[in-house]
C-alpha positions, 0 to 999 in steps of 0.5 A: 317787612322791608328789612331785605335789600330787595324790598328797600330798593323797590320802595326807593325806586317808587319813592324816587319816581313819585318825587320826580312826578311831584316836582314835575307837577309843581314845576308845571304849575309854576311855569304854566301862567307865564308860558300860556301868557307868552303863547297867547300874546305871541298869537295875538301879535302874529294875528295883529301883524297879519291884520295890519299887513292886509289893511295896508295892502287894501287901504283903498278898499272900503266897505259901507260900514261907517265908524266914529262920529265922522261917518268914515268907512272902514277897510274891508279887512276889518269889516270881514273879521270873523265874529266866531274868532276867539280873538275880538277886533275893536276899532277905537276912536278918540276918547276911548270910544269903541266904534267897531266891535267884531262881535257886534256888542260894544259899539259906542261904549268906552274902554279904559285904556292907559294914557298913551297906549297907542303910542307904545307900539304893538306890545302885549298888555292886559285891561278890563273890558266894558263887561268888567272882565280881564282880557289880554290885548295888543294894539296897533295904529295905522295911518289911513290915506285921508291922514287919519289914524286907525286905532286897533285893539285885538283882544282875547280872554286869558287862558283857563284859570289855575284850578281848571289847569290843575284838574287837567294835570291831576288826571294826567299825572294819576295815569302817569303815576300808575304806569310809573308804579308798575314800571318801577316795580318791574325794573326794581325786581330786575335791578335788585335781582342783579344786586341781591342775588350775588349778595345772598350768595356772599352771605351763604358763603360767609356762613359756610366759611364760618362753619369751616368750609374754607374751600367755598368760593362765590361767583364774581357776578353783578355790578362792579361794586358787588363783583369787587365784594365777591372778589374780596371775599374769595381772596379772603377765603383763600387767605384764611385757607392758606392760614389754616394750612400754614397753622397746621404745618406750624403745629406739626413743625413746632410740636416736632421741634418742641418734642425732640429737645424736650425728649432729650432733656427729659431723658438725660435729666432723668438719667442723671437723677437716677444715677445712671450717669456715673463718670464725669465724661458722661455727665459733661455730655448729658449737660451739653446735650441738655444745654444745646436742646434748651438753646434750640427751644429758645431760638424757636421761642425767639423767632415766634416772638420776633414774628409776632412783634413785627406783625404788631409793629412793636419792633421799631426798625432803626434808621442809621447808616449801614455799610452793606459790604461790611455787613455782608462780610461779617455775616459770611465770616460768621458762617465760614466754619459751617461752609468749610465743614461741607467744603462749600466755596463761597464767592463774594462779589460785594465791593460795589455795594454802598451805604444805605439807611436801615437797621443793621441788626435786622438786616444782618438777621436777614442775610444770616438766615439766607446764607445759612439756608444756602449752606444748609441745603447745598451739598458737599463741595458745592458753591454759593455766590453772593453778588451785590450791585447798585441798580434801578428797579422797574415799577409795575408800569415799566417806569424806573424807580429810585436806585436800589442795592441788589444782593443776590445769593445763588447756591448749587443746592437741592432747589425748591419744587416749582409748586412750593415756591409761592408758599415759601414766605408763608410763616410756619411753612417748610419745603422739607417736610421730612426735615432730613435732620435739618433744624428749622421752624419755617419762620426764618423766611417769613421774618426775613420778608417782613424785615425787608418789607419794613425797609421798603424793599423786596425779597424774591426767589427763583429756584430749580429742583436739583439745580439750586436757588436764587434769592434776591434782596432789593433795598432802596438807596436814599440819596 
């Protein structure tokens, strides 16, 4: 019944509200007595202060009411104290005898006061009255004109008892609880709608993707957390879609790369088995083709294994001193014959490079791939320029980071269409769909980027169709 998030959130809101009401109820019960006592004492003190002030202002004005055993008259302010007042005014003579009672009941009776009570100032206290009830009081002593002291007590009953107060509160809290219940349900529905609906949309989207609809995108709405989840989901589906497209390209490319050499190997080996290859020159040509096609298949398998191991972190990147100028020179020299065959001019500007820390073999693999691609896709009589320098690279926030070795490889080749650039580092992806006789599996750039990233570097590309491509490698220079 309460398995869905909407019901659970509404129940949570109701519980929180009732817990808050219960805490408030308990807190009011706990502080009720001290607060009411303080309020009552303050009222008594204010009333006594006003009474003393009036008595002092009218000391000579006596009324014909005698008090005590000395038959002296009381000030009119005392005599006129209202009988229906919730407070009770008492005048005390020696030995705690009540000589005046504003309620006109306790005259002549004694009252139990602490010793020295009238020497403690106007302080709130409690006592037991002549009827054996607990009362609250304040006292004051006034010096009269005849050099006698007038002892006053102003008393009142304590506030209502605890049970009455609780009954009063319970009625109010029942009403407040019912109102809070309906408000919590209403607000819960509104709030959970903004949370549950987007989550349900994401759930529907996940089922759709699971069924193969990789185009599905969910609305990025709701609270920040739900919106972030929707954005992550959409990014995931885009990545899954890109992986599926890349996988289809891979299957197409790899099947072509495997089928072509296998066809050649199968054809020439069958011819040799059938005795169709008679002379030594034909046998040598057939075995040479079989060998070349086998090597081609081995390179494909090696690339696949390299990429899988890099992804799994099973290939350790060595950390030792690498002279970039020397490494690039060796790479260029190893590809010089390919460039000469196409009369391509390779310009080197790499003397400014320094020694970095990294894996020389893996970096040589990267630069071999980049230069080989440049030669492969540059027309006859073209130019390739390799430039290196030590510079700084700006972070995303515009601040300078550590020094980097920056190596750029520019060619005057066929270029890359702008809509293809975002995908060229995807594994199995090839810009040249027709292949145009050029060997490749679409793994070289993916492997190169993985290696450079493992060195905390960056691999970037700019290209213009028909003009050429511009690859840039950034490698950190550790001081």
